[in-house]
C-alpha positions in Angstrom: 0.0 0.0 0.0 1.2 3.5 -0.8 2.0 5.6 2.2 -0.5 8.3 2.6 2.1 11.0 2.9 4.2 9.8 0.0 2.5 11.2 -3.1 1.7 14.7 -1.8 5.3 15.2 -0.7 6.8 13.8 -3.9 4.5 15.8 -6.1 5.2 19.0 -4.1 8.9 18.3 -4.5 8.5 17.8 -8.3 6.8 21.1 -8.7 9.8 22.8 -7.1 12.7 21.2 -8.9 11.3 19.5 -12.0 13.0 22.0 -14.2 16.5 21.4 -12.8 18.4 20.0 -15.8 21.1 18.6 -13.6 18.7 16.5 -11.5 19.0 13.1 -13.4 16.1 11.5 -11.7 13.5 14.3 -12.1 11.6 12.6 -14.9 12.0 9.2 -13.3 10.4 10.4 -10.0 7.7 12.2 -12.0 6.6 9.1 -13.9 6.9 6.8 -10.8 4.7 9.2 -8.8 2.1 9.1 -11.6 2.4 5.3 -11.8 1.9 4.9 -8.1 -1.1 7.2 -8.1 -2.7 5.1 -10.9 -1.8 1.9 -9.1 -3.4 3.1 -5.9 -6.6 3.7 -8.0 -6.3 0.2 -9.4 -5.8 1.6 -12.9 -3.2 -1.0 -13.8 -3.0 -0.2 -17.5 -2.3 3.4 -16.8 0.1 2.5 -14.0 2.1 0.2 -16.4 2.4 3.0 -18.9 4.0 5.4 -16.4 6.4 2.8 -15.0 7.5 1.9 -18.5 8.2 5.6 -19.1 10.2 5.8 -15.9 12.3 2.8 -16.8 12.9 4.3 -20.2 14.8 7.1 -18.6 18.6 6.8 -18.8 19.0 6.1 -15.1 19.2 3.0 -12.8 15.7 1.8 -11.9 15.1 1.5 -8.2 14.2 -1.8 -6.6 10.9 -1.0 -4.9 9.7 0.5 -8.2 10.7 -2.6 -10.2 8.9 -4.7 -7.6 5.7 -2.7 -8.0 6.0 -2.7 -11.8 6.4 -6.5 -11.7 3.2 -6.9 -9.7 1.3 -4.5 -12.1 2.6 -6.5 -15.1 1.3 -9.6 -13.5 -2.1 -8.1 -12.9 -2.2 -7.0 -16.6 -1.1 -10.6 -17.7 1.8 -9.1 -19.5 4.3 -11.9 -19.4 6.9 -10.1 -21.4 7.1 -7.1 -19.1 6.9 -9.3 -16.0 9.9 -11.4 -17.0 11.8 -8.2 -18.0 11.3 -6.7 -14.5 12.0 -10.0 -12.8 15.3 -10.3 -14.7 16.3 -6.8 -13.7 15.6 -7.6 -10.0 17.5 -10.8 -10.2 20.5 -9.1 -11.8 20.4 -6.7 -8.9 20.8 -9.5 -6.4 17.2 -10.4 -5.5 17.2 -14.2 -4.6 15.2 -16.8 -6.4 12.8 -17.4 -3.5 11.4 -13.9 -4.0 10.0 -15.1 -7.4 8.3 -18.3 -6.1 5.0 -16.5 -6.3 5.4 -16.5 -10.1 6.5 -20.1 -10.5 3.3 -21.2 -12.3 3.6 -18.4 -14.9 4.6 -19.1 -18.5 7.8 -16.9 -18.3 9.1 -18.5 -15.1 10.6 -21.6 -16.6 13.1 -19.8 -18.9 13.7 -17.3 -16.1 14.6 -20.2 -13.7 16.9 -21.9 -16.2 18.9 -18.7 -16.6 18.9 -17.6 -13.0 22.6 -18.5 -12.5 23.4 -16.0 -15.2 21.6 -13.3 -13.3 23.4 -14.2 -10.1 26.7 -14.1 -11.8 25.9 -10.6 -13.2 25.1 -9.4 -9.7 28.3 -10.7 -8.2 30.4 -9.2 -11.1 28.7 -5.7 -11.1 27.8 -4.9 -7.5 29.7 -4.5 -4.3 28.6 -7.2 -1.9 31.3 -6.2 0.6 30.0 -2.7 0.9 26.5 -4.1 1.3 27.6 -6.3 4.1 29.3 -3.3 5.8 26.1 -1.3 5.5 24.1 -4.0 7.2 26.7 -4.1 10.0 26.2 -0.4 10.5 22.5 -0.9 10.5 22.9 -3.5 13.3 25.1 -1.1 15.4 22.5 1.6 14.9 19.6 -0.7 15.9 21.4 -1.9 19.0 22.2 1.6 20.2 18.7 2.9 19.4 17.1 0.1 21.5 19.4 0.9 24.4 18.7 4.6 24.1 14.9 4.1 24.2 15.2 1.8 27.2 17.2 4.5 28.9 14.8 7.2 27.9 11.9 5.2 29.3 13.8 4.6 32.6 14.2 0.9 32.1 18.0 0.9 32.2 20.6 3.4 33.2 23.4 4.7 30.9 25.9 7.4 31.7 26.3 10.4 29.6 29.6 9.1 28.4 28.0 5.8 27.4 25.4 7.6 25.3 28.1 9.7 23.7 30.3 6.7 22.9 27.3 4.6 21.6 26.1 7.3 19.2 29.7 8.1 18.1 30.4 4.5 17.3 27.4 4.4 14.9 28.2 7.7 13.2 31.9 6.9 12.8 31.1 3.5 11.3 28.8 5.0 8.7 31.3 7.7 7.9 34.1 5.1 7.5 31.8 3.0 5.2 31.2 6.1 3.0 34.9 6.9 3.0 35.9 3.4 1.8 33.0 2.6 -0.5 31.3 5.9 -1.3 27.8 6.8 -0.3 25.7 3.6 -0.3 23.2 3.4 -3.1 21.4 0.7 -5.1 23.5 1.6 -8.1 26.6 0.3 -6.3 25.1 -2.3 -3.9 22.3 -3.8 -5.9 18.8 -4.3 -4.5 17.9 -5.1 -0.9 15.8 -8.2 -0.1 14.4 -8.0 3.4 11.3 -9.3 5.1 10.4 -11.3 2.0 10.3 -8.3 -0.3 12.4 -5.6 -2.0 12.9 -2.7 0.3 15.1 0.4 0.4 18.5 0.0 2.1 18.5 1.3 5.7 20.5 4.4 4.7 17.6 6.6 5.5 17.1 5.2 9.0 20.8 5.6 9.8 20.8 9.2 8.5 17.7 10.2 10.4 19.2 8.8 13.6 22.5 10.5 12.9 20.7 13.9 12.5 18.7 13.3 15.6 21.9 12.6 17.5 23.4 16.0 16.6 25.5 15.3 13.4 24.2 16.7 10.1 26.2 14.4 8.0 26.2 15.1 4.2 23.7 17.9 4.8 25.0 20.0 1.9 24.9 16.9 -0.4 21.4 15.7 0.2 19.8 17.1 -2.9 22.7 15.8 -5.0 22.2 12.3 -3.6 18.4 12.6 -4.3 19.0 13.8 -7.9 21.3 10.9 -8.5 18.8 8.3 -7.2 20.6 7.8 -3.8 17.8 9.2 -1.6 14.1 9.3 -2.3 12.6 12.8 -2.5 10.4 12.5 0.6 13.5 11.4 2.6 15.6 14.2 1.3 12.9 16.6 2.4 12.6 15.0 5.8 16.3 15.3 6.4 16.3 18.9 5.5 14.3 19.6 8.6 14.9 16.8 11.1 16.9 17.7 14.2 17.5 16.4 17.8 16.9 18.3 21.0 20.1 20.3 20.8 21.5 22.7 18.3 23.0 20.1 15.9 26.6 20.9 16.8 27.6 17.3 17.5 26.9 14.2 19.5 28.2 15.4 22.9 26.1 18.5 22.8 23.0 16.5 21.8 23.4 13.9 24.5 23.8 16.6 27.1 20.6 18.1 25.9 18.9 14.7 26.3 20.3 14.2 29.7 18.9 17.6 30.7 15.5 16.6 29.4 15.3 13.0 30.8 17.7 13.0 33.8 17.6 16.5 35.1 19.0 15.5 38.5 21.8 13.4 37.2 23.7 15.5 34.7 26.7 17.5 36.1 29.3 19.4 34.2 
C-alpha cells in the first residue's frame, strides 16, 4: 500500500525542482509518482504505462519501483514485461525465493533456467562487501537505538559518556563506510531483499538517527544524492528539517541536551 504522505510530498517536490536539468532522476520520479497514483486507484493499464516511461529514462531503476511494476505487469497478464522486470531484479541481487509467487507463470521456466546467469551478473557488477558493511552499521544503529529508548523510558541506566560513545560508534562506522566505498546506493550495492520483499536500504534510517543525534552528516549533499537516485525525494525533504533536542553541533552537545531533558537531577558538568 502506498504511504498516505508519499504522493503529496513527492508531487510537491517535483513542482519545485522538476525544471532542474542537472537532476538526473527528475523525470523518473515524476513518472513513478504518476504510476503509483494510478496503481493506488487500481488503474493498472495506466500505471504500467507510467512505469514503462520511468524505466525508459537513462537512469538506474530502483528496486521498490521494479517490484511494484512486476506486480502490475502480472495483474495485466503481461508476461513479457513481468519477465523483464524479474530479470532486472535478479541481476540486482534479489534471490530466487522472491520469485516463487510466479513459479506457475509461463515466463518463469526460462527465467529459472537462466537464473545462475543473473546471479553471476550481480556478483560481477555490484559491491557485496559494501552491502555487508552497511548491514553491520544498521545492526550497530539498531542496537544503540534500542538501548537509548530503554534508557529514555527509565528501564535501564546509561551514563552520559556511554550515550556519547554509543552514538559516536554508529556515526563513525557510517562515515568510514562512506569513505571506503562511497555513499551507499542501489547503483553500487544492488537491491535489498528484506522481510520477503524488495525494500530500500536502511541508509535513510541511519541518517535520520544521525541527524537526531546531533550530526548533520552530508547535509549539503542531500539534494545531489536525491537527484542521483541515492535518496528518495520524501526522505531528502525530511532530512532537510529533522533535528534532535540540541542545536545540531555534535553528539556530545546533543546527548547533554537529552540528559537535561530526561535526567535533570543526574547531569553534572
